[in-house]
MARKE-179183 format. One record per residue (C-alpha): x, y, z; residue number from 1. Coordinates in steps of 0.5 Angstrom, whole numbers, plus 500, padded with zeros to 3 digits. Example, Ala and Ser with C-alpha at 12.3 -4.5 7.8 and 13.67 -1.06 7.14 Angstrom:
((525; 491; 516); 1)
((527; 498; 514); 2)
END
This chain:
((274; 849; 692); 1)
((271; 844; 687); 2)
((275; 839; 683); 3)
((275; 840; 676); 4)
((275; 835; 670); 5)
((278; 837; 663); 6)
((274; 833; 657); 7)
((278; 832; 651); 8)
((274; 830; 645); 9)
((272; 831; 637); 10)
((272; 827; 631); 11)
((276; 820; 631); 12)
((283; 822; 628); 13)
((283; 829; 629); 14)
((289; 830; 634); 15)
((285; 828; 641); 16)
((290; 823; 643); 17)
((296; 829; 642); 18)
((292; 833; 646); 19)
((290; 828; 652); 20)
((298; 827; 652); 21)
((298; 834; 654); 22)
((294; 834; 660); 23)
((299; 833; 665); 24)
((302; 840; 663); 25)
((296; 843; 666); 26)
((297; 839; 673); 27)
((291; 834; 670); 28)
((292; 826; 671); 29)
((290; 821; 666); 30)
((289; 816; 671); 31)
((292; 809; 671); 32)
((287; 805; 666); 33)
((290; 807; 660); 34)
((289; 803; 653); 35)
((296; 801; 651); 36)
((299; 803; 644); 37)
((297; 800; 638); 38)
((300; 799; 631); 39)
((295; 805; 628); 40)
((297; 809; 634); 41)
((304; 807; 637); 42)
((305; 813; 641); 43)
((298; 812; 645); 44)
((291; 813; 645); 45)
((291; 816; 652); 46)
((284; 814; 653); 47)
((281; 811; 660); 48)
((279; 804; 659); 49)
((273; 804; 663); 50)
((271; 811; 660); 51)
((271; 808; 653); 52)
((267; 801; 655); 53)
((262; 806; 658); 54)
((261; 810; 652); 55)
((261; 803; 648); 56)
((256; 800; 652); 57)
((252; 807; 652); 58)
((252; 807; 644); 59)
((250; 799; 644); 60)
((244; 801; 648); 61)
((242; 806; 643); 62)
((243; 801; 638); 63)
((249; 805; 635); 64)
((257; 804; 635); 65)
((262; 809; 634); 66)
((262; 809; 627); 67)
((254; 810; 627); 68)
((252; 816; 623); 69)
((245; 820; 624); 70)
((245; 818; 632); 71)
((239; 819; 636); 72)
((240; 820; 644); 73)
((233; 817; 646); 74)
((234; 811; 650); 75)
((229; 805; 649); 76)
((224; 804; 655); 77)
((227; 797; 655); 78)
((234; 799; 657); 79)
((232; 804; 662); 80)
((235; 800; 668); 81)
((241; 799; 664); 82)
((242; 806; 663); 83)
((241; 808; 670); 84)
((246; 803; 672); 85)
((251; 806; 667); 86)
((250; 813; 670); 87)
((251; 810; 677); 88)
((258; 807; 674); 89)
((260; 813; 671); 90)
((259; 817; 677); 91)
((263; 812; 681); 92)
((268; 813; 676); 93)
((269; 820; 676); 94)
((269; 820; 684); 95)
((274; 815; 684); 96)
((279; 818; 679); 97)
((278; 825; 683); 98)
((280; 821; 689); 99)
((286; 825; 692); 100)
((287; 829; 686); 101)
((285; 836; 684); 102)
((284; 835; 676); 103)
((282; 829; 672); 104)
((282; 829; 665); 105)
((280; 824; 660); 106)
((279; 823; 652); 107)
((274; 819; 648); 108)
((272; 821; 641); 109)
((265; 818; 643); 110)
((264; 823; 648); 111)
((263; 828; 643); 112)
((256; 825; 641); 113)
((255; 823; 648); 114)
((256; 829; 652); 115)
((248; 829; 654); 116)
((250; 823; 658); 117)
((256; 826; 661); 118)
((254; 833; 663); 119)
((248; 830; 667); 120)
((254; 825; 671); 121)
((258; 832; 672); 122)
((252; 835; 675); 123)
((251; 830; 680); 124)
((259; 829; 682); 125)
((259; 837; 683); 126)
((265; 839; 679); 127)
((268; 844; 675); 128)
((268; 842; 667); 129)
((272; 845; 661); 130)
((272; 842; 654); 131)
((278; 842; 649); 132)
((275; 840; 642); 133)
((280; 838; 637); 134)
((279; 840; 630); 135)
((282; 837; 624); 136)
((281; 838; 616); 137)
((275; 833; 615); 138)
((279; 831; 608); 139)
((285; 829; 613); 140)
((280; 825; 617); 141)
((277; 821; 612); 142)
((283; 819; 609); 143)
((286; 817; 615); 144)
((280; 813; 617); 145)
((280; 810; 610); 146)
((287; 807; 611); 147)
((285; 805; 618); 148)
((278; 802; 618); 149)
((277; 802; 611); 150)
((271; 807; 612); 151)
((268; 810; 606); 152)
((270; 817; 605); 153)
((263; 820; 604); 154)
((261; 817; 611); 155)
((267; 819; 614); 156)
((266; 826; 612); 157)
((259; 826; 615); 158)
((262; 823; 622); 159)
((266; 829; 622); 160)
((261; 833; 621); 161)
((256; 830; 627); 162)
((262; 829; 632); 163)
((264; 836; 631); 164)
((257; 839; 631); 165)
((254; 835; 637); 166)
((260; 837; 641); 167)
((259; 844; 640); 168)
((252; 844; 641); 169)
((252; 841; 648); 170)
((258; 845; 650); 171)
((255; 852; 648); 172)
((256; 857; 653); 173)
((261; 852; 657); 174)
((268; 853; 659); 175)
((271; 850; 652); 176)
((276; 852; 647); 177)
((277; 849; 640); 178)
((284; 847; 638); 179)
((286; 846; 631); 180)
((291; 839; 630); 181)
((295; 842; 625); 182)
((297; 848; 629); 183)
((298; 844; 635); 184)
((304; 841; 632); 185)
((306; 847; 629); 186)
((307; 851; 635); 187)
((305; 847; 641); 188)
((308; 852; 647); 189)
((303; 857; 644); 190)
((297; 853; 643); 191)
((298; 850; 650); 192)
((299; 857; 653); 193)
((292; 859; 650); 194)
((289; 853; 652); 195)
((291; 855; 659); 196)
((288; 862; 658); 197)
((282; 860; 656); 198)
((280; 855; 661); 199)
((283; 859; 666); 200)
((288; 854; 668); 201)
((294; 859; 670); 202)
((299; 854; 673); 203)
((303; 850; 667); 204)
((308; 845; 669); 205)
((314; 848; 664); 206)
((318; 841; 665); 207)
((312; 837; 663); 208)
((311; 842; 657); 209)
((318; 842; 655); 210)
((318; 834; 655); 211)
((312; 834; 651); 212)
((314; 838; 646); 213)
((321; 835; 645); 214)
((319; 827; 646); 215)
((312; 827; 644); 216)
((310; 831; 639); 217)
((313; 831; 632); 218)
((310; 831; 624); 219)
((309; 824; 624); 220)
((303; 824; 628); 221)
((300; 828; 622); 222)
((300; 822; 616); 223)
((295; 825; 612); 224)
((295; 832; 611); 225)
((290; 837; 606); 226)
((290; 844; 606); 227)
((283; 848; 607); 228)
((283; 850; 599); 229)
((284; 842; 598); 230)
((278; 841; 602); 231)
((273; 846; 598); 232)
((276; 843; 591); 233)
((274; 836; 593); 234)
((268; 834; 589); 235)
((265; 829; 594); 236)
((266; 834; 600); 237)
((259; 837; 601); 238)
((259; 845; 601); 239)
((256; 845; 608); 240)
((262; 841; 611); 241)
((267; 846; 608); 242)
((263; 852; 610); 243)
((263; 849; 617); 244)
((270; 847; 618); 245)
((272; 854; 615); 246)
((268; 858; 620); 247)
((271; 854; 626); 248)
((278; 855; 624); 249)
((276; 862; 624); 250)
((273; 862; 630); 251)
((277; 858; 634); 252)
((280; 863; 639); 253)
((276; 869; 639); 254)
((269; 866; 639); 255)
((263; 871; 638); 256)
((258; 867; 642); 257)
((252; 871; 638); 258)
((255; 869; 631); 259)
((257; 863; 633); 260)
((250; 861; 636); 261)
((247; 863; 630); 262)
((252; 860; 625); 263)
((252; 853; 629); 264)
((244; 854; 629); 265)
((244; 854; 621); 266)
((249; 848; 621); 267)
((245; 844; 626); 268)
((238; 845; 621); 269)
((242; 843; 615); 270)
((244; 836; 620); 271)
((237; 835; 622); 272)
((235; 835; 615); 273)
((240; 830; 613); 274)
((239; 826; 619); 275)
((235; 821; 615); 276)
((239; 820; 609); 277)
((245; 819; 614); 278)
((242; 813; 617); 279)
((241; 810; 610); 280)
((248; 812; 608); 281)
((251; 808; 615); 282)
((246; 802; 614); 283)
((249; 802; 606); 284)
((256; 802; 609); 285)
((255; 797; 614); 286)
((252; 792; 609); 287)
((257; 793; 604); 288)
((262; 792; 610); 289)
((259; 785; 612); 290)
((259; 783; 604); 291)
((266; 785; 604); 292)
((268; 781; 610); 293)
((264; 775; 607); 294)
((268; 776; 601); 295)
((274; 776; 605); 296)
((272; 770; 609); 297)
((271; 766; 603); 298)
((277; 768; 599); 299)
((281; 766; 606); 300)
((278; 759; 605); 301)
((279; 759; 598); 302)
((287; 761; 599); 303)
((287; 756; 605); 304)
((284; 750; 600); 305)
((289; 752; 594); 306)
((295; 752; 599); 307)
((292; 745; 601); 308)
((292; 743; 594); 309)
((299; 745; 593); 310)
((302; 742; 599); 311)
((298; 735; 597); 312)
((301; 736; 590); 313)
((308; 737; 592); 314)
((307; 731; 597); 315)
((305; 727; 591); 316)
((310; 730; 586); 317)
((315; 728; 592); 318)
((313; 721; 592); 319)
((313; 720; 585); 320)
((320; 723; 584); 321)
((322; 718; 589); 322)
((318; 712; 586); 323)
((322; 714; 579); 324)
((328; 714; 582); 325)
((327; 707; 585); 326)
((325; 705; 579); 327)
((331; 707; 575); 328)
((336; 704; 581); 329)
((332; 697; 580); 330)
((333; 698; 572); 331)
((340; 699; 573); 332)
((341; 694; 578); 333)
((338; 689; 573); 334)
((342; 691; 567); 335)
((348; 690; 571); 336)
((346; 683; 573); 337)
((344; 682; 565); 338)
((351; 684; 563); 339)
((355; 680; 569); 340)
((351; 674; 566); 341)
((353; 675; 559); 342)
((360; 676; 561); 343)
((360; 669; 565); 344)
((357; 666; 559); 345)
((362; 669; 554); 346)
((367; 666; 558); 347)
((364; 659; 558); 348)
((364; 659; 551); 349)
((371; 661; 550); 350)
((373; 656; 555); 351)
((369; 651; 551); 352)
((373; 653; 545); 353)
((380; 653; 548); 354)
((385; 647; 547); 355)
((386; 646; 554); 356)
((379; 644; 554); 357)
((379; 640; 548); 358)
((386; 636; 551); 359)
((383; 635; 557); 360)
((377; 632; 555); 361)
((379; 624; 556); 362)
((381; 626; 563); 363)
((375; 629; 564); 364)
((371; 623; 561); 365)
((376; 618; 566); 366)
((374; 622; 572); 367)
((367; 622; 570); 368)
((367; 614; 570); 369)
((371; 613; 576); 370)
((366; 618; 580); 371)
((361; 613; 577); 372)
((364; 607; 580); 373)
((365; 610; 587); 374)
((358; 612; 587); 375)
((356; 605; 586); 376)
((360; 602; 591); 377)
((358; 606; 596); 378)
((351; 605; 595); 379)
((352; 597; 595); 380)
((355; 598; 602); 381)
((350; 602; 605); 382)
((345; 597; 602); 383)
((348; 591; 605); 384)
((349; 594; 612); 385)
((342; 596; 612); 386)
((339; 589; 609); 387)
((344; 584; 613); 388)
((341; 579; 618); 389)
((345; 577; 625); 390)
((347; 569; 625); 391)
END
């Protein structure tokens, strides 16, 4: 019996993480190389780190990134050797992840536009493949990407269209199921039971299902919620995108393959006509994003300079305040010394005018004369001692 792989894909912010987290319910392992939760996805991405690195590198070979629109799948001749190396690496990854298990599941929205690459890898690995393609209102996706990545809503709508359309084109007549994110949140047990039936996974782990429903899923996962009629009423949403989403929601469980192929062909032709314009839309958005980053960087530098000026001004004001306080202290000290001197002079003047000073004037004169005579006598004795000669 062949081993199996379930690929969970669809547009970014469409509930792929929530569905990937449900894979253990079908006895499928997600591996132990998962990307850690982050602020914009606190319950986890449930993405295999190496799968994401492979997809990013492949997009880079195509001169694209995960937000490019109007994507081409022609590998430049100069990148042929690197492309073969990536294919070998992807095959080794699949074989390693399936070692010791019957079913491996992985999720990456990038894969939606790179299934032509991965299907070749799956053929070489000789495994059974099933696909779960997540659907979410394009307006909800656009709003979520605007908040998380500051992506222009028009670009986000076309990214949704391209991811979903290419995922459906490259899984035509394969074992696949379309799951609406909002429906998964509303009625997870019923949705997962339907997924198991369509994908022919008849063994459901009830304990893991109960834990998934009670501990993981909640309405907080659906931050931006828009109804179908709001999508069609929105002035900047192209009619083809609203038509495509309505069609997929109606066809998600009971797919009429003939009609589905016919309708998807019509939507594909519209996409092909729009592809050159989509490339221009993406380039313009990238240019605006680079300008915004330059402006943000300049603003940060200005803010830093302003903070330095404010800090310098604060220090200068502190020094000036200290100097002014020292000046006041010295002035007060000098003023105090002036007051003390004036008091002494006033007391002396008062003393000179007193009766005791007047009465003792003759005594002071006599004392002065006596001191003068004593000083003269001392000077004479000293001279005699210094000038005497021995007999």
